[in-house]
C-alpha positions in Angstrom: -67.5 -12.5 23.2 -66.5 -8.8 23.4 -63.0 -7.6 22.5 -61.5 -4.3 23.4 -59.7 -2.9 20.4 -58.5 0.6 21.4 -57.6 2.3 24.7 -57.8 6.1 24.8 -55.9 8.3 27.0 -57.5 10.7 29.5 -57.0 13.8 27.4 -58.3 12.7 24.0 -59.2 9.5 22.3 -58.1 11.0 19.0 -60.8 9.2 17.2 -63.6 11.7 16.5 -66.0 9.2 14.9 -66.0 5.5 14.1 -68.2 3.1 12.2 -68.2 -0.4 10.8 -68.5 -0.9 7.0 -70.5 -3.6 5.2 -67.3 -5.6 4.7 -66.6 -5.7 8.5 -63.8 -3.1 8.4 -63.6 -0.7 11.3 -63.3 2.9 10.1 -61.9 5.6 12.3 -62.3 9.3 11.5 -59.9 11.9 12.8 -58.1 15.1 11.9 -54.6 15.7 10.8 -53.6 16.8 14.3 -54.6 13.4 15.9 -54.6 10.8 13.2 -50.9 9.9 13.4 -51.3 9.1 17.2 -54.1 6.6 16.9 -51.8 3.7 16.1 -50.2 4.0 19.6 -53.4 3.2 21.4 -54.5 0.0 19.8 -54.6 -3.0 22.2 -51.7 -5.4 21.8 -52.6 -9.0 20.8 -56.0 -7.8 19.6 -58.1 -9.8 17.2 -57.1 -9.4 13.5 -59.8 -6.8 12.5 -59.4 -4.8 9.4 -59.4 -1.1 10.1 -58.8 2.2 8.2 -58.1 5.7 9.5 -59.6 8.5 7.5 -58.3 12.0 8.0 -61.0 14.5 7.4 -60.2 18.0 8.4 -63.2 19.5 6.6 -65.5 17.7 9.1 -63.2 17.2 12.1 -60.7 20.0 12.1 -61.8 21.1 15.5 -61.8 18.4 18.1 -65.5 18.5 18.8 -66.8 20.0 15.6 -68.6 16.7 14.7 -71.3 17.1 17.4 -74.6 18.4 16.1 -77.5 20.0 17.8 -80.9 18.3 17.2 
């Protein structure tokens, strides 16, 4: 069964990278400009999934800085 955990708005999802850890925690990466807004977009009555929001301005200071050319 698939669950939706987060609903972004049309201007920015505020999560600039996300990943699961080995202990099944969902880790969201953002910058200091967006990180405080993330909590307002979680789905109500969602499954009880552990999550962590990491603010990393060195990697994500610009909204799209994380993209890399291959």
